[in-house]
C-alpha positions in Angstrom: -21.2 -67.7 -23.5 -23.8 -67.8 -20.7 -23.5 -71.6 -20.7 -19.8 -71.2 -19.7 -20.5 -68.6 -17.0 -23.5 -70.2 -15.3 -23.7 -73.6 -13.6 -25.7 -76.3 -15.3 -28.7 -75.7 -13.0 -28.5 -71.9 -13.3 -28.5 -72.2 -17.1 -31.4 -74.8 -17.1 -33.5 -72.6 -14.8 -32.9 -69.1 -16.3 -32.5 -70.0 -20.0 -34.6 -73.2 -20.4 -37.4 -72.4 -17.9 -36.3 -75.2 -15.6 -37.1 -75.7 -11.9 -34.7 -76.7 -9.2 -35.6 -79.2 -6.5 -37.5 -78.0 -3.4 -35.5 -77.9 -0.1 -32.4 -78.6 -2.1 -31.3 -75.1 -3.2 -29.2 -72.4 -1.7 -31.7 -69.7 -0.6 -34.9 -71.6 0.4 -33.9 -71.1 4.1 -31.8 -67.9 3.8 -32.4 -65.7 6.8 -29.8 -62.9 6.5 -30.7 -59.4 5.5 -29.8 -58.6 1.9 -30.6 -58.2 -1.7 -31.5 -60.8 -4.3 -30.4 -60.0 -7.9 -30.7 -61.8 -11.2 -27.9 -64.3 -11.6 -27.5 -63.3 -15.3 -27.7 -59.5 -15.3 -27.3 -58.5 -11.6 -30.5 -56.5 -11.7 -32.0 -56.1 -8.2 -35.2 -58.0 -7.9 -36.1 -58.9 -4.3 -35.1 -58.0 -0.7 -35.0 -59.8 2.6 -37.7 -57.3 3.7 -40.2 -59.2 1.6 -38.9 -62.7 2.0 -40.9 -65.2 4.1 -40.9 -68.9 4.9 -43.6 -70.4 2.7 -43.0 -74.0 3.5 -42.6 -74.8 -0.2 -38.8 -75.3 -0.2 -38.1 -72.4 -2.5 -37.3 -68.8 -1.6 -40.6 -66.9 -1.5 -41.3 -63.2 -1.5 -44.5 -61.1 -1.1 -43.4 -58.7 -3.8 -40.4 -57.6 -6.0 -38.5 -54.4 -5.2 -40.7 -52.7 -7.8 -43.3 -54.1 -10.1 -41.4 -53.0 -13.2 -38.4 -55.3 -12.2 -40.2 -58.4 -13.4 -42.6 -59.4 -16.2 -45.5 -61.8 -16.0 -46.3 -64.5 -18.6 -48.9 -67.2 -18.9 -47.4 -70.6 -18.3 -49.6 -73.5 -19.5 -47.1 -76.2 -18.6 -47.6 -79.0 -16.0 -51.3 -79.5 -16.9 -52.3 -76.1 -15.3 -52.2 -72.4 -16.0 -49.7 -70.5 -13.8 -48.1 -67.0 -14.0 -44.4 -67.2 -14.8 -42.1 -64.5 -13.5 -39.1 -63.3 -15.6 -36.6 -60.6 -15.0 -37.3 -57.5 -17.1 -33.8 -56.8 -18.5 -32.2 -60.3 -18.8 -35.5 -62.1 -19.4 -34.3 -64.8 -17.0 -36.9 -67.3 -15.9 -37.2 -66.8 -12.1 -40.2 -68.8 -11.0 -43.9 -68.3 -10.6 -46.3 -66.1 -8.6 -49.3 -67.5 -6.7 -52.2 -65.8 -4.9 -51.8 -67.8 -1.6 -49.2 -65.5 0.1 -49.4 -63.5 3.2 -50.5 -59.9 3.6 -49.9 -57.1 2.6 -50.0 -58.4 -1.0 -51.5 -61.9 -0.7 -49.0 -63.0 -3.2 -46.2 -65.7 -3.2 -43.4 -65.0 -5.6 -41.9 -68.5 -5.5 -38.5 -68.2 -7.1 -35.7 -70.5 -8.0 -32.4 -70.0 -6.0 -30.5 -70.9 -9.2 -31.9 -67.7 -10.9 -30.8 -65.5 -8.0 -27.6 -64.3 -6.4 -27.9 -63.1 -2.7 -25.9 -60.1 -1.6 -25.6 -59.8 2.2 -26.4 -56.3 3.5 -22.8 -55.9 4.7 -21.5 -56.4 1.1 -24.1 -54.3 -0.8 -22.3 -51.0 -0.9 -19.0 -52.6 -2.0 -20.8 -54.5 -4.8 -22.5 -51.4 -6.1 -25.9 -51.8 -4.5 -25.6 -49.2 -1.8 -28.6 -47.3 -3.0 -30.8 -50.2 -1.8 -29.5 -50.3 1.8 -32.4 -48.2 3.1 -35.0 -50.8 2.1 -33.2 -53.9 3.5 -34.8 -55.4 6.6 -35.0 -58.8 8.3 -37.2 -61.5 6.5 -40.9 -61.5 7.5 -41.0 -65.0 9.0 
């Protein structure tokens, strides 16, 4: 059923642990205020308040909305050990977290746009995310 609802790249990323191409994805350069939710479940994950321009070509955040929104897993693929990030409820593969980010956390949550849906601040209440309006702010960079 998910394969019929998601695009090919959304399915590959979220269900098959894929990665989209850098600089060739919808949110790598998104600058508007808003909320980023899991493309599968709609669970709120990140906000523009914590988004910054990392230069990697993927949307990057200093932290999730709350630590319990994502889970961390050891990823031994690509001849290295990385920390994979998945959404808690839908278990969607989102991306990876690295320790080379800016303060205040020093972390870089490098996410795949294909795993996310961006909801502009102006649409959040109408789409049922009004409770998050008070934590939305412009991106860091």
